[in-house]
C-alpha positions as CSV (number, residue, x, y, z in Angstrom):
1,X,0.0,0.0,0.0
2,X,1.4,3.3,-1.1
3,X,0.9,6.2,1.3
4,X,1.5,9.9,0.5
5,X,1.8,12.5,3.2
6,X,1.8,16.2,2.5
7,X,2.8,19.0,4.8
8,X,3.7,22.6,4.8
9,X,0.4,24.3,4.1
10,X,-0.8,27.3,6.2
11,X,-1.9,30.9,6.2
12,X,0.4,33.5,4.6
13,X,0.2,37.1,3.5
14,X,0.1,38.0,-0.1
15,X,3.7,38.1,-1.4
16,X,4.8,35.5,1.1
17,X,6.2,32.0,0.7
18,X,5.4,28.5,1.6
19,X,7.1,25.2,1.0
20,X,5.0,22.1,0.6
21,X,6.4,18.6,1.0
22,X,5.2,15.3,-0.3
23,X,6.6,12.1,1.1
24,X,5.8,8.8,-0.8
25,X,6.1,5.5,0.9
26,X,7.7,3.4,-1.8
27,X,11.0,1.6,-2.1
28,X,11.9,2.9,-5.6
29,X,10.8,6.5,-5.5
30,X,13.2,7.4,-8.2
31,X,10.9,5.6,-10.7
32,X,7.9,7.7,-9.7
33,X,6.8,11.0,-11.2
34,X,5.2,13.5,-8.8
35,X,2.7,16.2,-9.5
36,X,1.0,18.9,-7.4
37,X,-2.6,19.8,-8.0
38,X,-4.8,22.3,-6.4
39,X,-8.5,22.9,-5.9
40,X,-9.7,26.3,-5.0
41,X,-13.1,26.8,-3.2
42,X,-15.8,26.1,-5.7
43,X,-13.3,25.4,-8.4
44,X,-12.0,22.5,-10.4
45,X,-8.8,20.5,-9.7
46,X,-5.9,22.1,-11.5
47,X,-2.5,20.8,-12.3
48,X,0.1,23.1,-10.8
49,X,3.5,21.5,-11.4
50,X,5.0,18.2,-12.4
51,X,8.4,16.6,-12.1
52,X,9.3,13.5,-14.0
53,X,11.3,10.6,-12.6
54,X,14.4,12.0,-14.2
55,X,13.8,15.5,-13.0
56,X,12.1,17.3,-15.9
57,X,9.6,19.9,-14.7
58,X,6.6,21.7,-16.0
59,X,4.4,24.4,-14.6
60,X,0.9,25.8,-15.0
61,X,1.2,29.3,-16.6
62,X,-0.4,30.9,-13.5
63,X,2.6,29.8,-11.3
64,X,5.5,30.0,-13.7
65,X,8.4,32.0,-12.2
66,X,6.9,31.8,-8.7
67,X,6.7,28.1,-7.9
68,X,9.5,25.5,-8.1
69,X,9.0,21.8,-7.9
70,X,11.9,19.6,-6.9
71,X,12.6,16.1,-5.6
72,X,15.0,14.4,-3.2
73,X,15.0,10.7,-4.1
74,X,17.1,9.8,-1.1
75,X,14.3,11.0,1.2
76,X,11.4,9.9,-1.0
77,X,10.2,13.5,-1.0
78,X,9.2,16.1,-3.4
79,X,8.8,19.8,-2.6
80,X,6.8,22.7,-4.0
81,X,8.4,26.0,-3.2
82,X,5.8,28.7,-3.6
83,X,7.0,32.3,-3.6
84,X,5.2,35.6,-4.3
85,X,2.0,34.0,-3.3
86,X,-1.2,35.6,-4.4
87,X,-4.7,35.5,-3.0
88,X,-5.8,33.4,-6.0
89,X,-3.3,30.7,-4.9
90,X,-5.6,29.9,-2.1
91,X,-6.6,26.2,-2.4
92,X,-6.2,22.7,-1.1
93,X,-3.0,21.4,-2.6
94,X,-2.7,17.7,-3.4
95,X,0.3,15.6,-4.2
96,X,-0.1,12.9,-6.8
97,X,2.5,10.2,-7.7
98,X,2.6,7.5,-10.3
99,X,5.2,4.9,-11.2
100,X,6.6,5.5,-14.6
101,X,5.1,3.1,-17.2
102,X,2.1,2.1,-15.0
103,X,-1.4,3.4,-14.7
104,X,-1.4,3.2,-10.9
105,X,-1.5,6.6,-9.2
106,X,-1.7,7.7,-5.7
107,X,-3.0,10.8,-3.9
108,X,-2.3,12.5,-0.7
109,X,-5.0,13.8,1.6
110,X,-4.3,17.5,0.7
111,X,-2.9,20.4,2.5
112,X,-4.6,23.8,2.8
113,X,-2.9,27.0,1.6
114,X,-4.6,30.3,2.5
115,X,-3.2,33.5,1.1
116,X,-4.9,36.4,2.9
117,X,-4.1,39.8,4.4
């Protein structure tokens, strides 16, 4: 059974920063891609950022230049560094992971990010 644990959410002022973490309980994390999604109140789930098993990254246009996704295979962890946060970044952020070449994907429980003055 694969478990994903997210952490790092919270309340921050506009312009502030947060760092989300996603730990995946697998023995071969280097073979998994990781993505962060978010769902704003009343909104649809949106892909925020993705990092492949070999480290290639992609970002939603709305977060480019502000968010950075990274991974530490030795710690089975991926991070989402969020800078210059805006009110519209308020959402529940979910970590998703999938082993390369398989359809099986796993979700975390979500971590709340609130950007408010």
